[in-house]
Each structure stands twice: as structure tokens, then as C-alpha cells.
C-alpha positions as CSV (number, residue, x, y, z in Angstrom):
1,M,-16.8,1.0,53.3
2,A,-17.2,2.0,49.6
3,M,-19.3,5.3,49.1
4,Q,-22.2,4.7,47.0
5,M,-22.5,7.2,44.3
6,L,-25.9,8.9,42.9
7,P,-26.2,7.9,39.3
8,Y,-25.9,11.0,36.9
9,P,-28.3,11.4,34.4
10,I,-27.8,10.4,30.5
11,P,-29.0,12.7,27.7
12,A,-31.8,11.0,25.9
13,N,-29.7,11.8,22.9
14,E,-26.4,10.1,24.0
15,H,-25.1,8.2,21.4
16,E,-25.5,11.3,18.5
17,R,-24.1,13.4,21.3
18,L,-20.9,11.5,21.8
19,E,-20.6,10.9,17.7
20,V,-20.4,14.9,17.5
21,L,-18.0,15.2,20.2
22,H,-15.4,12.4,19.1
23,S,-15.7,14.1,15.7
24,L,-14.6,17.5,16.6
25,N,-11.7,16.2,18.8
26,L,-11.8,18.9,21.3
27,Q,-10.7,17.2,24.3
28,A,-7.3,16.3,22.5
29,T,-6.2,19.9,22.3
30,R,-4.9,22.2,24.9
31,D,-3.8,25.6,25.1
32,D,-6.6,27.0,23.0
33,P,-6.4,30.5,22.8
34,L,-10.1,31.5,22.3
35,F,-11.2,29.1,25.6
36,E,-8.3,29.7,27.5
37,R,-9.2,33.9,27.5
38,I,-12.9,32.8,28.1
39,T,-12.6,31.0,31.1
40,R,-10.1,33.9,32.4
41,L,-12.7,36.3,31.5
42,V,-15.9,34.2,33.2
43,S,-13.3,33.6,36.6
44,R,-12.9,37.9,36.6
45,C,-16.4,38.7,35.7
46,L,-18.1,36.6,38.4
47,D,-15.1,37.2,40.8
48,V,-14.7,33.1,41.8
49,P,-11.8,31.2,42.3
50,M,-12.3,28.5,39.7
51,A,-13.5,28.2,36.3
52,A,-13.6,25.8,33.6
53,V,-14.4,24.9,29.9
54,T,-15.6,21.0,29.8
55,L,-16.4,18.3,27.6
56,I,-18.2,15.3,28.8
57,D,-17.5,11.8,27.0
58,E,-18.6,8.5,28.0
59,H,-16.6,8.0,31.2
60,H,-14.8,11.2,31.7
61,Q,-15.1,15.2,32.3
62,W,-12.3,16.5,30.4
63,L,-11.1,19.9,31.5
64,K,-10.1,22.0,27.9
65,A,-9.8,25.2,29.8
66,K,-9.3,26.0,33.5
67,V,-8.4,28.7,36.2
68,G,-8.0,27.7,39.6
69,I,-8.4,24.0,39.3
70,E,-5.7,20.8,39.3
71,G,-5.8,18.1,36.8
72,D,-7.3,17.7,33.7
73,V,-9.7,14.7,33.7
74,T,-12.2,13.5,36.4
75,P,-14.7,10.8,36.3
76,R,-17.9,11.6,34.8
77,S,-19.9,9.8,38.2
78,E,-18.2,13.1,40.2
79,A,-19.0,16.0,37.5
80,F,-21.3,18.2,38.2
81,C,-21.3,19.3,34.3
82,A,-22.6,15.6,33.6
83,H,-25.9,17.3,35.3
84,T,-26.0,20.4,33.3
85,I,-25.7,18.7,29.7
86,A,-28.5,16.8,30.6
87,G,-30.6,19.7,31.1
88,D,-32.1,22.5,28.6
89,G,-30.8,25.4,30.7
90,S,-28.4,26.4,33.3
91,L,-27.7,24.4,36.1
92,V,-26.9,26.7,39.6
93,V,-26.4,24.7,42.7
94,E,-25.8,27.6,45.6
95,D,-25.1,24.9,48.1
96,A,-23.9,21.8,47.2
97,R,-24.1,20.0,50.8
98,L,-27.8,21.1,50.7
99,D,-28.1,19.4,47.4
100,E,-28.9,15.5,47.6
101,R,-27.3,15.0,44.0
102,F,-24.0,16.6,45.2
103,R,-24.2,16.4,48.8
104,E,-21.8,12.9,48.7
105,Y,-19.4,13.7,45.7
106,P,-15.6,13.5,46.7
107,G,-14.9,17.3,45.6
108,V,-17.7,18.5,48.1
109,L,-16.9,16.4,51.3
110,A,-13.1,17.5,50.8
111,E,-11.6,20.0,53.0
112,N,-12.3,23.6,51.4
113,G,-14.3,21.6,48.9
114,I,-16.7,22.5,46.4
115,R,-20.0,24.5,47.5
116,F,-21.2,26.6,44.7
117,Y,-21.7,25.6,41.2
118,A,-23.0,27.5,38.0
119,G,-22.8,25.9,34.5
120,V,-24.4,26.3,31.1
121,P,-24.1,23.9,28.4
122,L,-22.1,24.0,25.2
123,R,-23.6,22.9,22.2
124,S,-23.1,21.8,18.6
125,L,-25.1,22.9,15.5
126,G,-27.6,20.3,15.9
127,G,-28.2,21.4,19.9
128,L,-26.2,18.6,21.4
129,A,-24.8,19.3,24.5
130,L,-21.0,18.4,24.6
131,G,-20.1,20.0,27.8
132,A,-20.3,23.2,29.7
133,L,-19.1,26.6,30.9
134,C,-19.2,26.6,34.7
135,V,-17.8,28.8,37.5
136,V,-16.9,27.1,41.1
137,D,-16.3,28.3,44.7
138,H,-15.5,27.1,48.1
139,R,-18.4,29.0,49.7
140,P,-22.4,29.2,49.0
141,R,-23.4,32.0,47.0
142,Q,-26.1,33.2,44.4
143,L,-26.1,34.3,40.9
144,S,-28.0,37.7,40.3
145,E,-29.4,37.6,36.9
146,R,-27.0,39.9,35.4
147,E,-24.2,37.5,36.4
148,L,-26.1,34.7,35.0
149,L,-26.3,36.6,31.7
150,I,-22.7,37.0,31.6
151,L,-21.9,33.4,32.1
152,G,-24.8,32.7,29.0
153,D,-23.2,35.2,27.0
154,L,-20.0,33.8,27.3
155,A,-20.6,30.5,26.6
156,E,-22.6,31.5,23.2
157,V,-19.1,33.0,22.5
158,L,-17.7,29.4,22.9
159,N,-21.0,27.9,21.2
160,H,-20.3,30.1,18.1
161,E,-16.3,28.6,17.8
162,I,-17.5,25.1,18.3
163,R,-19.8,25.6,15.6
164,Q,-17.8,27.2,13.2
165,R,-15.5,24.2,13.7
166,E,-18.0,21.9,13.0
167,R,-19.1,23.7,9.7
168,I,-15.5,23.8,8.7
169,I,-15.4,19.6,9.4
170,K,-18.5,19.0,7.4
171,A,-17.6,21.1,4.6
172,D,-14.0,19.7,4.2
173,Q,-15.8,15.8,4.6
174,R,-18.4,17.1,1.8
175,R,-15.7,18.1,-0.2
176,D,-13.5,14.9,0.3
177,H,-16.2,13.0,-0.5
178,A,-17.3,14.4,-3.9
179,E,-13.5,14.6,-4.8
180,A,-12.7,11.2,-3.7
181,T,-15.8,10.0,-6.1
182,L,-14.8,12.1,-8.8
183,A,-11.2,10.9,-8.7
184,A,-12.3,7.2,-8.7
185,L,-14.4,7.7,-11.7
186,N,-11.6,9.7,-13.5
187,R,-9.1,6.9,-13.1
188,D,-10.3,5.0,-16.0
189,L,-11.6,7.8,-17.8
190,E,-9.6,7.5,-21.1
191,A,-10.7,3.9,-21.8
192,E,-14.6,4.0,-20.6
193,V,-15.3,7.8,-21.6
194,E,-18.2,7.0,-23.6
195,R,-20.0,4.2,-21.2
196,R,-19.8,6.2,-18.1
197,S,-20.1,9.9,-19.4
198,R,-23.7,10.4,-18.0
199,E,-22.4,8.8,-14.7
200,V,-19.6,11.5,-14.3
201,E,-22.0,14.3,-15.2
202,L,-24.3,13.6,-12.6
203,I,-21.8,13.5,-10.1
204,I,-20.4,16.8,-11.2
205,E,-23.5,18.4,-11.3
206,S,-23.9,17.8,-7.7
207,A,-20.3,18.3,-6.5
208,Y,-20.2,20.6,-4.1
209,D,-17.2,22.0,-5.7
210,A,-17.1,24.0,-8.9
211,Y,-16.1,21.6,-11.4
212,I,-14.4,23.1,-14.7
213,C,-13.0,21.6,-17.8
214,V,-10.6,23.4,-20.4
215,D,-8.8,22.4,-23.5
216,Q,-5.3,22.9,-24.5
217,H,-6.3,26.6,-25.2
218,D,-7.8,27.1,-21.9
219,R,-11.2,27.6,-23.2
220,I,-14.2,26.2,-21.0
221,A,-15.6,22.8,-22.2
222,D,-17.4,22.1,-19.2
223,W,-19.1,23.8,-16.3
224,N,-21.3,22.5,-13.4
225,R,-24.1,23.6,-11.4
226,A,-21.6,24.7,-8.5
227,A,-19.7,26.7,-10.9
228,E,-22.4,28.8,-11.9
229,Q,-23.2,29.1,-8.5
230,M,-20.0,30.1,-7.4
231,F,-18.7,32.6,-10.3
232,D,-22.4,33.8,-11.3
233,W,-21.8,32.8,-14.8
234,P,-24.7,30.6,-16.6
235,R,-23.5,27.6,-17.9
236,K,-24.6,28.6,-21.6
237,L,-22.6,31.7,-21.2
238,A,-19.6,29.9,-19.8
239,I,-18.9,27.2,-22.6
240,S,-16.1,28.5,-24.9
241,R,-14.9,31.4,-23.0
242,S,-11.6,31.8,-22.1
243,L,-10.6,31.1,-18.7
244,V,-9.0,34.6,-18.5
245,D,-11.9,36.7,-19.8
246,T,-14.2,34.6,-17.2
247,L,-12.1,33.7,-13.7
248,F,-8.5,34.9,-14.1
249,P,-8.2,38.8,-15.8
250,D,-4.7,39.2,-14.4
251,G,-3.8,35.6,-16.8
252,V,-4.4,32.0,-15.7
253,P,-2.3,31.1,-13.0
254,D,0.6,28.4,-13.0
255,F,-0.3,24.6,-12.0
256,P,3.3,23.4,-11.1
257,R,1.3,21.2,-8.4
258,S,-1.9,19.9,-8.3
259,L,-3.4,22.1,-5.4
260,I,-2.9,25.9,-5.3
261,E,-4.4,28.8,-3.5
262,T,-5.1,31.9,-5.8
263,T,-7.8,34.4,-6.5
264,A,-10.7,33.9,-9.2
265,R,-13.0,36.9,-10.1
266,R,-17.1,36.7,-9.9
267,R,-19.1,37.7,-13.3
268,D,-19.4,41.2,-11.2
269,G,-15.8,41.4,-10.8
270,S,-15.3,40.5,-7.2
271,A,-12.7,38.6,-5.8
272,M,-12.9,35.4,-4.3
273,P,-10.2,33.3,-2.6
274,V,-10.2,29.7,-3.8
275,E,-8.2,26.4,-3.5
276,I,-7.9,24.5,-7.0
277,R,-7.1,21.2,-7.8
278,T,-6.1,20.1,-11.2
279,H,-5.7,16.9,-13.3
280,R,-4.9,16.2,-16.7
281,L,-6.8,14.4,-19.0
282,E,-6.0,13.0,-22.7
283,M,-9.2,12.8,-24.4
284,A,-9.8,11.7,-28.4
285,D,-9.6,15.2,-29.5
286,G,-6.6,16.6,-27.6
287,P,-5.5,16.9,-23.8
288,R,-7.7,18.6,-21.3
289,R,-7.3,19.6,-18.1
290,V,-10.1,19.5,-14.9
291,L,-10.4,21.9,-12.1
292,F,-11.9,21.8,-8.8
293,V,-12.5,24.7,-7.4
294,H,-13.5,25.2,-3.4
295,D,-14.4,28.7,-2.3
296,I,-12.1,29.1,1.0
297,T,-13.4,32.4,2.1
298,E,-14.4,31.3,5.5
299,R,-11.6,29.5,6.0
300,L,-9.3,32.2,5.8
301,Q,-11.5,34.5,7.9
302,L,-11.5,31.8,10.4
303,R,-7.7,31.7,10.0
304,H,-7.3,35.6,10.3
305,K,-9.5,35.5,13.3
306,R,-7.3,32.9,15.2
307,E,-4.2,34.5,14.5
308,L,-5.8,38.1,15.7
309,E,-6.9,36.4,18.7
310,A,-3.6,34.7,19.3
311,R,-1.9,37.9,19.3
312,Q,-4.1,40.1,20.8
313,D,-5.1,40.8,24.4
314,L,-9.1,39.8,24.8
315,L,-9.5,42.8,27.6
316,T,-8.0,45.8,26.3
317,E,-7.7,44.8,23.1
318,L,-3.8,45.5,22.6
319,P,-1.2,43.4,21.3
320,N,-0.3,40.6,23.9
321,R,2.8,38.8,24.7
322,R,3.2,36.9,21.4
323,A,2.8,39.9,19.7
324,L,5.5,41.5,21.5
325,Q,7.6,39.0,21.0
326,E,7.5,38.9,17.3
327,R,7.7,42.9,17.3
328,V,11.0,43.1,19.1
329,P,13.4,41.5,16.8
330,Q,12.0,42.7,14.4
331,A,12.5,46.4,15.7
332,M,16.0,45.4,16.8
333,A,16.8,44.3,13.0
334,R,15.7,47.8,11.6
335,A,17.6,49.5,14.4
336,R,20.7,47.6,12.7
337,R,19.7,48.4,9.3
338,S,19.3,52.2,10.0
339,G,21.7,53.2,12.7
340,Q,19.0,54.4,14.9
341,G,18.6,53.0,18.6
342,M,14.9,51.9,19.9
343,V,14.2,51.2,23.7
344,V,12.2,48.9,25.4
345,M,9.9,50.4,28.1
346,F,8.4,48.2,31.2
347,I,5.1,49.9,32.9
348,D,4.1,48.5,36.1
349,L,1.0,50.4,37.4
350,D,1.8,51.5,41.1
351,G,-1.9,51.7,43.3
352,F,-3.9,49.0,40.8
353,K,-4.2,46.0,43.4
354,A,-5.6,48.8,46.0
355,V,-8.6,49.8,43.1
356,N,-9.3,46.0,42.4
357,D,-9.5,45.3,45.9
358,D,-11.8,48.4,47.3
359,L,-13.8,48.5,43.9
360,G,-13.9,45.1,42.7
361,H,-12.4,43.5,39.1
362,D,-15.2,45.4,36.9
363,A,-13.4,48.7,38.0
364,G,-9.9,47.2,37.4
365,D,-10.7,46.1,34.1
366,R,-12.3,49.3,33.0
367,L,-9.1,51.2,34.6
368,L,-6.9,48.8,32.5
369,C,-8.9,49.6,29.5
370,E,-8.9,53.1,30.1
371,L,-5.0,53.2,30.6
372,A,-4.3,50.9,27.4
373,S,-6.1,53.9,25.3
374,R,-4.2,56.4,26.8
375,L,-1.0,55.0,25.8
376,R,-2.3,54.0,22.4
377,V,-2.6,57.4,21.8
378,A,0.5,58.9,23.6
379,V,2.8,57.3,21.4
380,R,3.5,57.6,17.7
381,E,2.0,55.5,14.8
382,V,5.2,53.9,14.5
383,D,5.5,52.8,18.1
384,F,4.3,49.6,19.6
385,V,2.4,49.2,22.7
386,A,1.4,45.8,24.2
387,R,-0.4,44.3,27.4
388,L,2.0,41.2,29.0
389,G,-1.0,40.6,31.4
390,G,-2.1,41.8,34.8
391,D,-1.4,45.5,35.2
392,E,2.2,45.5,33.0
393,F,2.7,47.3,29.9
394,V,5.1,47.3,27.1
395,V,6.1,50.0,24.6
396,V,8.7,49.8,22.1
397,L,10.1,53.1,20.9
398,E,12.4,53.1,17.4
399,G,14.7,55.5,15.9
400,T,15.0,57.4,19.1
401,S,17.6,57.7,22.3
402,A,17.8,57.1,25.7
403,A,17.2,60.5,26.7
404,M,14.4,61.1,24.5
405,A,13.0,57.9,25.6
406,E,13.2,58.9,29.2
407,R,11.6,62.1,28.6
408,K,8.8,60.1,27.0
409,A,8.6,57.9,29.8
410,M,8.2,60.6,32.5
411,A,5.4,61.9,30.2
412,L,3.7,58.5,30.1
413,I,3.9,58.6,33.7
414,E,2.4,61.8,33.5
415,T,-0.4,60.7,31.5
416,I,-1.1,57.7,33.9
417,E,-1.5,59.9,36.7
418,Q,-4.5,61.7,35.3
419,P,-7.8,60.7,37.2
420,V,-9.8,58.1,36.1
421,H,-13.7,58.4,36.2
422,L,-15.3,55.0,37.0
423,A,-18.8,54.5,37.7
424,A,-17.5,53.7,41.6
425,G,-15.9,57.1,41.5
426,Q,-12.7,58.5,40.7
427,V,-9.3,56.8,41.0
428,R,-5.7,57.9,40.8
429,V,-2.4,55.4,40.1
430,S,0.8,56.2,39.0
431,A,3.6,53.8,37.1
432,S,7.3,52.3,37.5
433,I,9.1,52.2,34.2
434,G,12.1,50.3,33.3
435,L,14.0,51.5,29.9
436,S,16.4,49.4,28.0
437,Y,18.1,50.8,25.4
438,F,19.2,49.3,21.9
439,S,21.8,50.9,19.7
440,A,22.8,50.2,16.2
441,D,26.2,48.3,17.4
442,A,24.6,46.4,20.4
443,V,25.0,42.7,21.0
444,D,22.0,42.3,23.1
445,D,19.1,39.5,22.1
446,M,15.9,39.9,22.6
447,E,15.6,38.1,26.0
448,G,18.6,40.2,27.2
449,L,16.9,43.4,26.1
450,M,13.6,42.5,27.6
451,R,15.4,41.2,31.0
452,R,17.2,44.6,31.1
453,A,14.3,46.9,31.4
454,D,12.4,44.4,33.6
455,L,15.2,44.9,36.0
456,A,15.1,48.4,35.6
457,M,11.2,48.4,36.2
458,Y,12.1,47.0,39.4
459,A,14.7,49.4,40.6
460,A,11.8,52.1,39.8
461,K,9.7,50.3,42.5
462,R,12.5,50.1,45.1
463,A,13.5,53.6,44.4
464,G,10.0,54.7,45.5
465,K,7.7,54.0,42.5
466,G,6.5,56.9,40.2
467,C,9.6,56.9,38.3
468,V,12.0,55.7,35.7
469,R,15.1,53.8,35.5
470,I,17.6,52.8,32.9
471,G,18.8,49.4,32.6
């Protein structure tokens, strides 16, 4: 006999919500570093086996990021988050088997099924709920005010990222619309310049980008309102000035193609990264060049932020595995050029699991942060410390010998073994360290060098822990 599912609520703004969701296309991408990190972090902070970032479309729930959950998509009719997006705030279900909305769900009725759920809506710039950040457990439980605040704060981090992407899409749409309109008008400008001049001027004045027209001597012939706002030069002062004096004191950039990125100067001398599109016009009084200038400050900041996040461990703020994989080949190349060796050091903490089990994940996280800080301070500025994940760290020492590196590794063990004072009490851990040495004439590739260090670390574990082995 087929099970009768309880209907899920439909938000009043469902049509607008789906339009925004599809325009962002978030559900089509996987392995998004920030979403993955936040999902792992909320799982650790709330000590739950399952967590996810979900997106709800017409008929499905998409799992953009997840911990402890199989599959990437479920029916909307079986999704707790379908109820979360229809509410004004968070949704907490302490025991799903006692809740008439969910007790008949397959995921609840299954062996070792869902008992606890908590979710916070993820919202667009206009406040439309697109999905949720949620946590799930196999046993009934309650959330403290502090835990609910943590869930809300982490959801707000994702809200900020979603809204930044929405702003960029909208800005690009406005820019593309203005550029397309201007391009359409300029195609026949030479033949129709007199008849359509007023229409062109009106569109230029309302364009999102700065519009600058210069003559064959690079003197400004036209300057719209967006240019006034962007560079703080009033039109009446900008007209007839040279581009060099006004925007490019280091010289007008070459325009080998129609689109370039460069740096312009505002009236106060401050620098502004810009994207410039150029078009050449043949006018009755000689050739002219039209520049459409777009401020890309926000785009570059977002690009830098994403590059940083992609190479940084969220918990300890040390470089992560990706950054390590970029650094090691560079260090190997420098060793070959300089004739001086380098060492890769694999560090695995001894006793960390006991701290996690006895004092909880918060204490374990604080311990990892403290030891990361100690490692960063204990090495030279030219050296490199990264966290691979869990309780594993890697140190890259350049311009050193195997003997010097072994002494340094023993010193690092002593540093790690110093007591750490946590809120729950004083704890001590140690470390097993494996070294692999790379000489200037070595034939190792990066994988081989890393593998030797990893095997040496396991040899140190077998030798009794708290010691160093060379691979």
C-alpha cells in the first residue's frame, strides 16, 4: 500500500524565490570550498554526525555541501528543509517520530533513521529563502541557545557569500545591458550621428560604466555622469584634458585588444583597478576612441578572498593541502638552483584523540589552534607550515641538511609537548615526525618526497611515538 505523504508548505513568494535560485545556479556546482568548510565546521561545533547546505527547487532538495549524508538530491516532499524555507526563522525538530509533519517520512522510519533536525534558512538579497544550513542526528536531542546561535552565525556567513554572488551577477547584468545598448547604437553611428546624437547622450549619461570619448591626441571629448562619480572629475573640468593628466599619470596603456584590465587614478591620486572596453570611431573631424570603464575593485577583492580561502585551513588559518602542493615543487626548484637541500616534515599528534574524546571537539579545536601557533613561531620566516587535516601537519624547511632537520624536529616535539591550558583543564600531547630529505641532485618528484615523509612518520609511530624517523 502506497504511503500518503503530508504536503510540504509552499512559500508565498515561491515564483520569485525560484527565479533567484535558478539565476544563481548554485545547485549546479559542487566542491565549493566555503560551503564545504562551513558544513564541516557546523558538524564539529554542534557534535552531530550529519550536516548539509541544501537548496530547494520546484521538486527537489539539492545537497550543495554535506557531511555524513549519502546522495546529492532528494525529493522535496521528503525534505525537512522544505518546511524550513517556508518559515520566518529556524526550525528545530527534537524528535521527528513525535512530530506529525515528519513521522511518516521514509528517512524517519528507516532503521537508524532521522530523529533530530535543526535548520536555518539561507536567504537572498531580497530575503527569499533559497535553502538551509541544517544539522541532523540519529537520536533525539535539544539545542542550547548557544548552539542555535552558532548555527545562525554560520548560516549568516553563507548568506553573505550568496548575496555577494547575487550582487556580482546583477552588476554584470546591468553592465552587459548598458554595453549591449550602446553597441547597438554605435554600429551605425557614423552614418546617423546627427539624427541619433541626443539618444546616444541620454543612454551614455545613464550607463552603469564610465563613458569616455577621446580624440586622436588622447584628449577627452566626452565624459558621462558615471565617469564623474567614478573619478571625481566634473565633466566641465575633464573635457579637453589629456588622459595622462586625468587618469593615467604613468602613461596611457596600450589597447592591443578591445578588453583590458589596468589601473586608473582618481582625482585625489588614489588607484582604482578597472576593466576597459574600447571602440574606434571615424568621425567627420577625425578618428575618436570610446572607452567604457568598469570599476572591478569588488570583483578583485572577491577573487582574492576566494583564492585565500581555497588555500587556507579554516580552523587554524594555516595553509592547507592545496597550498602545500603548490609550495613543495617551488621549494624543490629552489633547492636545485641553490645547491642547498630541503626537508619535508610530516607531523602526526600523539594523544590528540583522547583529548577529543574526553574533553570534546571544542577543546580539540582549541588545542589544534594553539599547536598551529607554536609551529608557526618555532620555524624560520622562510619555512612553511601547513595543516593537512585532522591532527596532521607538514613543515617544509629550505636551505638545510638532514641532520639539522632532525635536530629541529626533536625541538618541535619538545615544543608540542609543553602543556596546553584549556578551559577544561591542562592537557599534554606529543608528536611522531617523519622526515624526507631532498638534495640538489635528487631525482624525486613531489609525490615521492611526500610519500617518504609519510612512511617515515608511520615508522616513528611504530617505534613508540614521540620520536623522529628519516625516510
